[in-house]
DSSP file (Angstrom, degrees, kcal/mol; ACC not computed):
  #  RESIDUE AA STRUCTURE BP1 BP2  ACC     N-H-->O    O-->H-N    N-H-->O    O-->H-N    TCO  KAPPA ALPHA  PHI   PSI    X-CA   Y-CA   Z-CA
    1    1 A M     >        0   0    0      0, 0.0     4,-1.6     0, 0.0     5,-0.1   0.000 360.0 360.0 360.0 -36.5  -12.0  -18.6   -3.5
    2    2 A K  H  >  +     0   0    0      1,-0.2     4,-2.4     2,-0.2     5,-0.1   0.854 360.0  55.3 -68.1 -35.3  -12.8  -15.7   -5.9
    3    3 A N  H  > S+     0   0    0      1,-0.2     4,-2.8     2,-0.2    -1,-0.2   0.898 104.8  53.4 -62.4 -39.4  -15.0  -14.0   -3.3
    4    4 A R  H  > S+     0   0    0      2,-0.2     4,-2.4     1,-0.2    -1,-0.2   0.888 108.8  48.7 -60.5 -40.3  -12.1  -14.1   -0.9
    5    5 A I  H  X S+     0   0    0     -4,-1.6     4,-2.4     2,-0.2    -2,-0.2   0.927 112.2  49.4 -65.7 -44.2   -9.9  -12.3   -3.4
    6    6 A L  H  X S+     0   0    0     -4,-2.4     4,-2.5     2,-0.2    -2,-0.2   0.937 113.0  45.9 -59.8 -47.6  -12.6   -9.7   -4.0
    7    7 A W  H  X S+     0   0    0     -4,-2.8     4,-2.8     1,-0.2    -1,-0.2   0.852 110.0  54.8 -65.1 -36.3  -13.1   -9.1   -0.3
    8    8 A G  H  X S+     0   0    0     -4,-2.4     4,-2.5    -5,-0.2    -1,-0.2   0.921 109.9  46.9 -60.4 -43.6   -9.3   -8.9    0.2
    9    9 A C  H  X S+     0   0    0     -4,-2.4     4,-2.9     2,-0.2     5,-0.3   0.932 112.0  50.7 -65.6 -43.8   -9.1   -6.2   -2.5
   10   10 A V  H  X S+     0   0    0     -4,-2.5     4,-2.6     1,-0.2    -2,-0.2   0.948 113.4  44.9 -57.3 -49.6  -12.1   -4.3   -0.9
   11   11 A A  H  X S+     0   0    0     -4,-2.8     4,-2.3     2,-0.2    -1,-0.2   0.902 113.0  50.0 -65.9 -38.5  -10.4   -4.4    2.5
   12   12 A A  H  X S+     0   0    0     -4,-2.5     4,-2.4     2,-0.2    -2,-0.2   0.954 114.9  43.3 -62.7 -50.3   -7.0   -3.4    1.2
   13   13 A L  H  X S+     0   0    0     -4,-2.9     4,-2.3     1,-0.2    -1,-0.2   0.870 111.9  54.5 -66.0 -34.9   -8.4   -0.5   -0.8
   14   14 A G  H  X S+     0   0    0     -4,-2.6     4,-2.5    -5,-0.3    -1,-0.2   0.928 111.2  44.8 -63.1 -42.9  -10.7    0.5    2.1
   15   15 A L  H  X S+     0   0    0     -4,-2.3     4,-2.6     2,-0.2     5,-0.2   0.894 110.5  53.4 -68.7 -38.0   -7.6    0.6    4.5
   16   16 A L  H  X S+     0   0    0     -4,-2.4     4,-2.3     2,-0.2    -1,-0.2   0.917 111.1  47.9 -59.5 -43.8   -5.6    2.5    1.9
   17   17 A T  H  X S+     0   0    0     -4,-2.3     4,-2.5     2,-0.2    -2,-0.2   0.905 110.6  51.5 -59.7 -45.8   -8.5    5.0    1.8
   18   18 A L  H  X S+     0   0    0     -4,-2.5     4,-2.2     1,-0.2    -2,-0.2   0.910 110.9  46.7 -62.1 -43.2   -8.6    5.2    5.6
   19   19 A F  H  X S+     0   0    0     -4,-2.6     4,-2.6     2,-0.2    -1,-0.2   0.878 111.0  52.8 -66.9 -35.9   -4.9    5.9    5.9
   20   20 A A  H  X S+     0   0    0     -4,-2.3     4,-2.1    -5,-0.2    -2,-0.2   0.898 109.4  48.8 -68.1 -36.9   -5.1    8.5    3.1
   21   21 A L  H  X S+     0   0    0     -4,-2.5     4,-2.7     2,-0.2     5,-0.2   0.900 111.3  50.3 -67.1 -39.1   -8.0   10.3    5.1
   22   22 A L  H  X S+     0   0    0     -4,-2.2     4,-2.7     1,-0.2    -2,-0.2   0.925 110.5  49.5 -58.7 -46.0   -5.9   10.2    8.3
   23   23 A T  H  < S+     0   0    0     -4,-2.6     8,-0.2     1,-0.2    -2,-0.2   0.891 113.0  47.1 -62.4 -38.7   -3.0   11.7    6.4
   24   24 A F  H >< S+     0   0    0     -4,-2.1     3,-0.8    -5,-0.2    -2,-0.2   0.925 115.7  44.0 -70.1 -43.0   -5.3   14.4    5.0
   25   25 A V  H 3< S+     0   0    0     -4,-2.7    -2,-0.2     1,-0.2    -1,-0.2   0.903 128.2  27.6 -70.4 -42.0   -6.9   15.2    8.3
   26   26 A F  T 3X>S+     0   0    0     -4,-2.7     4,-2.8    -5,-0.2     5,-0.7  -0.253  82.5 160.6-113.2  43.4   -3.7   15.2   10.4
   27   27 A H  H <>5S+     0   0    0     -3,-0.8     4,-1.7     1,-0.2    -1,-0.2   0.810  70.8  21.4 -41.4 -71.3   -1.3   16.2    7.6
   28   28 A T  H  45S+     0   0    0      1,-0.2    -1,-0.2     2,-0.2    -2,-0.1   0.797 122.7  55.3 -77.5 -26.9    1.8   17.4    9.3
   29   29 A R  H  45S+     0   0    0     -3,-0.1     3,-0.2     1,-0.1    -1,-0.2   0.921 121.6  22.2 -72.8 -42.4    1.4   15.7   12.7
   30   30 A L  H  <5S+     0   0    0     -4,-2.8     2,-1.1     1,-0.2    -2,-0.2   0.848 117.0  57.3 -95.4 -35.5    1.0   12.2   11.5
   31   31 A N     << +     0   0    0     -4,-1.7     2,-0.7    -5,-0.7    -1,-0.2  -0.520  62.3 174.0-102.7  69.0    2.6   12.0    8.1
   32   32 A Q        -     0   0    0     -2,-1.1    11,-1.0    -3,-0.2     2,-0.4  -0.629  23.7-144.0 -74.8 113.2    6.1   13.2    8.6
   33   33 A A  E     -A   42   0A   0     -2,-0.7     2,-0.6     9,-0.2    -2,-0.0  -0.654   5.8-135.1 -83.5 132.5    7.9   12.6    5.4
   34   34 A L  E     -A   41   0A   0      7,-2.7     7,-1.9    -2,-0.4     2,-0.4  -0.771  21.8-135.1 -84.1 119.7   11.6   11.5    5.5
   35   35 A M  E     +A   40   0A   0     -2,-0.6     5,-0.2     5,-0.2    -1,-0.0  -0.648  31.6 170.0 -81.1 127.4   13.6   13.6    3.0
   36   36 A T  E >   -A   39   0A   0      3,-1.7     3,-1.8    -2,-0.4    64,-0.0  -0.856  50.5-104.1-128.1 166.3   16.0   11.6    0.9
   37   37 A P  T 3  S+     0   0    0      0, 0.0     3,-0.1     0, 0.0    -2,-0.0   0.731 123.4  53.0 -62.5 -18.9   18.1   12.6   -2.1
   38   38 A L  T 3  S-     0   0    0      1,-0.4    62,-0.5    60,-0.0    61,-0.3   0.329 125.3 -83.4 -95.6   5.7   15.6   10.6   -4.2
   39   39 A G  E <   -A   36   0A   0     -3,-1.8    -3,-1.7    59,-0.1    -1,-0.4  -0.702  65.3 -34.4 121.5-175.8   12.5   12.5   -2.8
   40   40 A E  E     -A   35   0A   0     -2,-0.2    61,-0.2    -5,-0.2    -5,-0.2  -0.553  40.7-153.8 -83.9 148.2   10.2   12.3    0.1
   41   41 A L  E     -A   34   0A   0     -7,-1.9    -7,-2.7    -2,-0.2     2,-1.0  -0.930   9.6-151.3-119.1 103.0    9.2    9.1    1.9
   42   42 A P  E  >  -A   33   0A   0      0, 0.0     4,-2.1     0, 0.0    -9,-0.2  -0.630   9.3-163.8 -75.0 105.1    5.8    9.5    3.6
   43   43 A L  H  > S+     0   0    0    -11,-1.0     4,-2.4    -2,-1.0     5,-0.2   0.845  83.9  52.3 -65.2 -37.5    6.2    7.1    6.5
   44   44 A L  H  > S+     0   0    0      1,-0.2     4,-2.8     2,-0.2    -1,-0.2   0.913 109.9  50.7 -64.4 -43.5    2.5    6.8    7.4
   45   45 A D  H  > S+     0   0    0      2,-0.2     4,-2.1     1,-0.2    -2,-0.2   0.903 110.2  49.0 -61.9 -40.0    1.6    6.0    3.7
   46   46 A L  H  X S+     0   0    0     -4,-2.1     4,-2.0     2,-0.2    -1,-0.2   0.919 113.2  47.4 -66.0 -42.1    4.3    3.3    3.6
   47   47 A F  H  X S+     0   0    0     -4,-2.4     4,-2.5     1,-0.2    -2,-0.2   0.878 109.7  54.4 -65.1 -35.1    2.9    1.8    6.9
   48   48 A G  H  X S+     0   0    0     -4,-2.8     4,-2.9     1,-0.2    -2,-0.2   0.900 106.7  50.7 -64.0 -41.3   -0.6    2.1    5.5
   49   49 A V  H  X S+     0   0    0     -4,-2.1     4,-2.3     2,-0.2     5,-0.3   0.912 111.6  47.6 -61.7 -43.9    0.4    0.1    2.4
   50   50 A L  H  X S+     0   0    0     -4,-2.0     4,-1.7     2,-0.2    -2,-0.2   0.940 115.6  44.6 -65.1 -46.2    2.0   -2.6    4.5
   51   51 A V  H  X S+     0   0    0     -4,-2.5     4,-2.6     2,-0.2     5,-0.2   0.946 114.9  48.2 -60.9 -50.4   -1.1   -2.8    6.9
   52   52 A A  H  X S+     0   0    0     -4,-2.9     4,-2.6     1,-0.2    -1,-0.2   0.905 114.6  44.0 -59.5 -44.1   -3.6   -2.7    4.0
   53   53 A M  H  X S+     0   0    0     -4,-2.3     4,-2.3     2,-0.2    -1,-0.2   0.777 111.5  54.5 -76.3 -26.9   -1.9   -5.4    2.0
   54   54 A T  H  X S+     0   0    0     -4,-1.7     4,-2.2    -5,-0.3    -2,-0.2   0.945 112.3  43.4 -67.6 -45.8   -1.3   -7.6    5.0
   55   55 A V  H  X S+     0   0    0     -4,-2.6     4,-2.2     2,-0.2     5,-0.2   0.950 115.6  49.1 -63.5 -48.2   -5.0   -7.5    5.8
   56   56 A G  H  X S+     0   0    0     -4,-2.6     4,-3.1    -5,-0.2     5,-0.3   0.902 111.9  49.2 -55.6 -44.5   -5.9   -8.0    2.2
   57   57 A G  H  X S+     0   0    0     -4,-2.3     4,-2.3     1,-0.2    -1,-0.2   0.838 108.0  53.0 -66.7 -34.8   -3.6  -10.9    2.0
   58   58 A A  H  < S+     0   0    0     -4,-2.2    -1,-0.2     2,-0.2    -2,-0.2   0.880 116.4  39.8 -69.0 -35.5   -5.0  -12.5    5.1
   59   59 A I  H  < S+     0   0    0     -4,-2.2    -2,-0.2    -5,-0.2    -1,-0.2   0.908 124.1  36.7 -77.1 -41.9   -8.5  -12.3    3.7
   60   60 A A  H  < S-     0   0    0     -4,-3.1     3,-0.3    -5,-0.2    -3,-0.2   0.776 102.2-133.9 -86.9 -24.7   -7.7  -13.3    0.1
   61   61 A G    ><  -     0   0    0     -4,-2.3     3,-1.8    -5,-0.3    -1,-0.2  -0.399  46.3 -41.2  97.9-178.0   -5.0  -15.8    0.6
   62   62 A P  T >  S+     0   0    0      0, 0.0     3,-1.3     0, 0.0    -1,-0.2   0.712 124.5  69.4 -63.2 -22.9   -1.5  -16.3   -1.0
   63   63 A R  T 3> S+     0   0    0     -3,-0.3     4,-0.6     1,-0.2     3,-0.4   0.551  80.4  81.8 -73.7  -0.5   -2.8  -15.6   -4.6
   64   64 A F  H <>  +     0   0    0     -3,-1.8     4,-2.9    49,-0.2    -1,-0.2   0.560  65.5  89.6 -79.2 -10.1   -3.2  -11.9   -3.5
   65   65 A R  H <> S+     0   0    0     -3,-1.3     4,-1.8     1,-0.2    -1,-0.2   0.939  92.2  37.5 -55.8 -55.4    0.5  -11.1   -4.0
   66   66 A W  H  > S+     0   0    0     -3,-0.4     4,-2.4     1,-0.2    -1,-0.2   0.843 115.7  55.2 -67.3 -32.6    0.2  -10.1   -7.6
   67   67 A I  H  X S+     0   0    0     -4,-0.6     4,-2.7     2,-0.2    -1,-0.2   0.912 105.9  52.0 -65.8 -41.2   -3.1   -8.4   -7.0
   68   68 A A  H  X S+     0   0    0     -4,-2.9     4,-2.2     1,-0.2     5,-0.2   0.909 110.7  47.3 -64.4 -39.9   -1.6   -6.3   -4.2
   69   69 A V  H  X S+     0   0    0     -4,-1.8     4,-2.6    -5,-0.2    -1,-0.2   0.904 112.2  50.6 -66.4 -39.4    1.2   -5.1   -6.5
   70   70 A A  H  X S+     0   0    0     -4,-2.4     4,-2.5     2,-0.2    -2,-0.2   0.910 108.9  51.2 -66.6 -38.3   -1.3   -4.4   -9.3
   71   71 A L  H  X S+     0   0    0     -4,-2.7     4,-2.1     2,-0.2    -2,-0.2   0.934 113.9  43.2 -63.1 -46.3   -3.5   -2.3   -6.9
   72   72 A I  H  X S+     0   0    0     -4,-2.2     4,-2.7     2,-0.2     5,-0.2   0.888 112.7  53.5 -69.6 -37.5   -0.5   -0.2   -5.7
   73   73 A S  H  X S+     0   0    0     -4,-2.6     4,-2.7    -5,-0.2    -2,-0.2   0.932 109.4  48.8 -59.2 -44.7    0.7    0.1   -9.3
   74   74 A A  H  X S+     0   0    0     -4,-2.5     4,-2.1     2,-0.2    -2,-0.2   0.887 110.6  50.1 -63.7 -40.0   -2.7    1.4  -10.3
   75   75 A V  H  X S+     0   0    0     -4,-2.1     4,-2.6     1,-0.2    -1,-0.2   0.936 113.7  45.9 -64.0 -43.7   -2.8    3.9   -7.5
   76   76 A W  H  X S+     0   0    0     -4,-2.7     4,-3.2     2,-0.2     5,-0.3   0.895 110.1  53.3 -68.7 -38.0    0.7    5.2   -8.4
   77   77 A L  H  X S+     0   0    0     -4,-2.7     4,-2.2    -5,-0.2    -1,-0.2   0.917 112.3  45.7 -62.0 -41.4   -0.1    5.4  -12.1
   78   78 A L  H  X S+     0   0    0     -4,-2.1     4,-2.8     2,-0.2     5,-0.2   0.930 114.1  48.1 -63.4 -47.0   -3.1    7.5  -11.3
   79   79 A S  H  X S+     0   0    0     -4,-2.6     4,-3.0     1,-0.2     5,-0.2   0.948 112.6  47.8 -61.5 -48.8   -1.1    9.6   -8.9
   80   80 A V  H  X S+     0   0    0     -4,-3.2     4,-2.3     1,-0.2    -1,-0.2   0.917 113.2  48.9 -57.9 -44.5    1.7   10.2  -11.4
   81   81 A F  H  X S+     0   0    0     -4,-2.2     4,-0.6    -5,-0.3    -1,-0.2   0.928 114.1  45.1 -65.1 -43.8   -0.8   11.0  -14.2
   82   82 A V  H >< S+     0   0    0     -4,-2.8     3,-0.8     1,-0.2     4,-0.2   0.919 115.1  47.4 -66.1 -42.8   -2.7   13.5  -12.0
   83   83 A L  H >< S+     0   0    0     -4,-3.0     3,-1.3     1,-0.2    -1,-0.2   0.823 106.3  58.4 -69.2 -30.2    0.5   15.2  -10.6
   84   84 A S  H 3< S+     0   0    0     -4,-2.3    -1,-0.2     1,-0.2    -2,-0.2   0.627  91.2  71.1 -73.3 -11.0    2.0   15.4  -14.1
   85   85 A R  T << S+     0   0    0     -3,-0.8    -1,-0.2    -4,-0.6    -2,-0.2   0.614  72.8 107.8 -79.2 -12.3   -0.9   17.5  -15.3
   86   86 A A  S X  S-     0   0    0     -3,-1.3     3,-1.3    -4,-0.2    -3,-0.0  -0.379  82.5-117.8 -61.2 145.3    0.3   20.4  -13.1
   87   87 A P  T 3  S+     0   0    0      0, 0.0    -1,-0.1     0, 0.0    -3,-0.0   0.811 109.2  39.1 -57.2 -33.8    1.7   23.2  -15.4
   88   88 A N  T 3  S+     0   0    0      2,-0.0     2,-0.4     0, 0.0    -3,-0.1   0.305 103.8  80.7-108.0  10.6    5.3   23.1  -14.1
   89   89 A L    <   -     0   0    0     -3,-1.3     2,-0.3    -5,-0.2     3,-0.0  -0.934  57.4-156.8-119.9 141.1    5.7   19.2  -13.7
   90   90 A S     >  -     0   0    0     -2,-0.4     4,-2.3     1,-0.1     5,-0.2  -0.724  30.7-116.0-105.1 162.4    6.5   16.6  -16.2
   91   91 A M  H  > S+     0   0    0     -2,-0.3     4,-2.6     1,-0.2     5,-0.2   0.912 117.9  51.5 -63.8 -42.1    5.6   12.9  -15.9
   92   92 A V  H  > S+     0   0    0      1,-0.2     4,-2.7     2,-0.2    -1,-0.2   0.918 110.9  48.7 -60.8 -44.3    9.4   12.0  -15.9
   93   93 A G  H  > S+     0   0    0      2,-0.2     4,-2.4     1,-0.2    -1,-0.2   0.884 110.7  49.5 -63.6 -40.2   10.0   14.6  -13.1
   94   94 A V  H  X S+     0   0    0     -4,-2.3     4,-2.2     2,-0.2    -2,-0.2   0.941 113.4  46.6 -65.9 -46.3    7.1   13.3  -11.0
   95   95 A V  H  X S+     0   0    0     -4,-2.6     4,-0.6     2,-0.2    -2,-0.2   0.919 112.4  50.3 -62.1 -46.2    8.4    9.7  -11.4
   96   96 A K  H >< S+     0   0    0     -4,-2.7     3,-0.8     1,-0.2     4,-0.3   0.926 111.6  47.5 -56.4 -48.4   12.0   10.7  -10.6
   97   97 A Y  H 3< S+     0   0    0     -4,-2.4     3,-0.2     1,-0.2    -1,-0.2   0.868 122.5  34.5 -63.2 -37.3   11.0   12.5   -7.5
   98   98 A N  H 3X S+     0   0    0     -4,-2.2     4,-2.8    -5,-0.2    -1,-0.2   0.246  84.3 109.9-103.9  14.0    8.7    9.7   -6.2
   99   99 A L  H <X S+     0   0    0     -3,-0.8     4,-2.6    -4,-0.6     5,-0.2   0.919  80.3  46.4 -56.0 -49.3   10.8    6.7   -7.5
  100  100 A L  H  > S+     0   0    0    -62,-0.5     4,-2.4    -4,-0.3    -1,-0.2   0.907 114.1  48.8 -61.9 -43.8   12.0    5.6   -4.1
  101  101 A A  H  > S+     0   0    0    -61,-0.2     4,-2.3   -63,-0.2    -1,-0.2   0.894 111.3  50.2 -63.4 -41.2    8.5    5.9   -2.6
  102  102 A I  H  X S+     0   0    0     -4,-2.8     4,-2.1     2,-0.2    -2,-0.2   0.921 112.4  45.7 -63.1 -45.0    7.0    3.9   -5.6
  103  103 A V  H  X S+     0   0    0     -4,-2.6     4,-2.2    -5,-0.2    -2,-0.2   0.898 113.5  48.6 -65.5 -40.6    9.5    1.1   -5.3
  104  104 A L  H  X S+     0   0    0     -4,-2.4     4,-2.5    -5,-0.2    -1,-0.2   0.881 109.4  53.8 -71.7 -34.0    9.1    0.8   -1.5
  105  105 A N  H  X S+     0   0    0     -4,-2.3     4,-2.1    -5,-0.2    -2,-0.2   0.919 110.8  46.8 -60.5 -43.1    5.3    0.8   -1.9
  106  106 A L  H  X S+     0   0    0     -4,-2.1     4,-1.9     2,-0.2    -2,-0.2   0.874 113.5  47.0 -63.1 -39.5    5.5   -2.1   -4.3
  107  107 A V  H  X S+     0   0    0     -4,-2.2     4,-2.7     2,-0.2    -2,-0.2   0.887 113.9  47.7 -72.4 -39.0    7.9   -4.0   -2.1
  108  108 A L  H  X S+     0   0    0     -4,-2.5     4,-2.7     2,-0.2     5,-0.2   0.838 109.7  53.7 -70.8 -34.2    5.7   -3.4    1.0
  109  109 A A  H  X S+     0   0    0     -4,-2.1     4,-2.0     2,-0.2    -2,-0.2   0.918 112.4  44.2 -65.5 -44.3    2.6   -4.4   -1.0
  110  110 A W  H  X S+     0   0    0     -4,-1.9     4,-1.7     2,-0.2    -2,-0.2   0.961 116.2  46.9 -64.3 -51.4    4.3   -7.7   -1.9
  111  111 A G  H  X S+     0   0    0     -4,-2.7     4,-2.7     1,-0.2    -2,-0.2   0.894 112.3  48.9 -61.5 -40.8    5.6   -8.3    1.6
  112  112 A G  H  X S+     0   0    0     -4,-2.7     4,-2.8     1,-0.2    -1,-0.2   0.897 109.0  53.2 -65.7 -39.3    2.3   -7.5    3.2
  113  113 A A  H  < S+     0   0    0     -4,-2.0    -1,-0.2    -5,-0.2    -2,-0.2   0.838 114.2  43.3 -66.7 -30.7    0.5   -9.9    0.8
  114  114 A I  H  X S+     0   0    0     -4,-1.7     4,-1.1    -5,-0.1    -2,-0.2   0.902 114.8  49.0 -77.2 -40.6    2.9  -12.6    1.8
  115  115 A L  H  X S+     0   0    0     -4,-2.7     4,-2.5     1,-0.2     5,-0.3   0.861 100.4  66.0 -67.2 -37.5    2.8  -11.7    5.5
  116  116 A G  H  X S+     0   0    0     -4,-2.8     4,-2.4     1,-0.2     5,-0.2   0.919 103.9  41.4 -55.7 -52.1   -1.0  -11.7    5.8
  117  117 A P  H  > S+     0   0    0      0, 0.0     4,-2.4     0, 0.0    -1,-0.2   0.884 115.2  53.0 -64.5 -37.1   -1.7  -15.4    5.0
  118  118 A Q  H  X S+     0   0    0     -4,-1.1     4,-2.1     2,-0.2    -2,-0.2   0.918 110.1  45.8 -65.3 -43.6    1.2  -16.4    7.2
  119  119 A L  H  X S+     0   0    0     -4,-2.5     4,-2.4     2,-0.2    -1,-0.2   0.889 113.7  50.7 -65.7 -41.4   -0.1  -14.3   10.3
  120  120 A L  H  X S+     0   0    0     -4,-2.4     4,-2.6    -5,-0.3    -2,-0.2   0.912 110.3  48.4 -67.1 -38.6   -3.6  -15.7    9.7
  121  121 A A  H  X S+     0   0    0     -4,-2.4     4,-2.1     2,-0.2    -2,-0.2   0.898 112.7  49.2 -64.9 -40.2   -2.2  -19.3    9.6
  122  122 A R  H  X S+     0   0    0     -4,-2.1     4,-2.2     2,-0.2    -2,-0.2   0.898 111.4  48.6 -64.8 -42.0   -0.3  -18.7   12.8
  123  123 A Y  H  X S+     0   0    0     -4,-2.4     4,-2.2     1,-0.2    -2,-0.2   0.931 112.5  47.9 -66.5 -43.9   -3.3  -17.2   14.5
  124  124 A R  H  X S+     0   0    0     -4,-2.6     4,-2.2     1,-0.2    -2,-0.2   0.880 110.2  52.6 -66.5 -35.4   -5.5  -20.2   13.5
  125  125 A A  H  X S+     0   0    0     -4,-2.1     4,-1.5     2,-0.2    -1,-0.2   0.921 111.6  46.0 -68.7 -42.5   -2.8  -22.7   14.7
  126  126 A R  H  X S+     0   0    0     -4,-2.2     4,-1.1     1,-0.2    -1,-0.2   0.891 113.3  49.5 -60.8 -40.6   -2.7  -21.0   18.1
  127  127 A R  H  < S+     0   0    0     -4,-2.2     3,-0.3     1,-0.2    -2,-0.2   0.884 110.4  49.4 -68.9 -38.7   -6.4  -20.9   18.3
  128  128 A A  H  < S+     0   0    0     -4,-2.2    -1,-0.2     1,-0.2    -2,-0.2   0.779 106.1  58.6 -68.6 -29.9   -6.7  -24.6   17.4
  129  129 A A  H  <        0   0    0     -4,-1.5    -1,-0.2     1,-0.2    -2,-0.2   0.789 360.0 360.0 -74.1 -26.8   -4.1  -25.5   20.0
  130  130 A H     <        0   0    0     -4,-1.1    -1,-0.2    -3,-0.3    -2,-0.2   0.453 360.0 360.0 -85.1 360.0   -6.1  -24.0   22.8
C-alpha cells in the first residue's frame, strides 16, 4: 500500500510539472488567466491540479486525499515564499492576490484525489463485466 501512495505522489508531481512546463512554453496561448477581484485564476493550472490529483488518487487509493492537499499546500507555500522575496511584494500581499487560486487549488486537489479512486473502480467494474 505504501508503494502505491509513493507512486501516486510521483505521478501527481510529475503531471504538475508537465502542466507547468506546458504553461511556460505556451504561456499566453494556453494559460489564459481569468481576472477576478481577488486576483488571477490560471485556468490551465487549475485543470492541471485536478488531472494530476485524479491520477495520483487513482494510483494511490483513497488515502491520497490528505496527501494531495499537503502536496498542493507545499507547492503554494514555496511559491508564496519565492514571490514574497521580490523587493516590492510582501507575503501578505502575495497571499491576498492569490487567495482564490490557492483555495481553488486545494479544493480541486481534494476533489481529484476523491475522483481518482472512483473512476478507477468504475473502469475496473466495466472491464470485469466484459
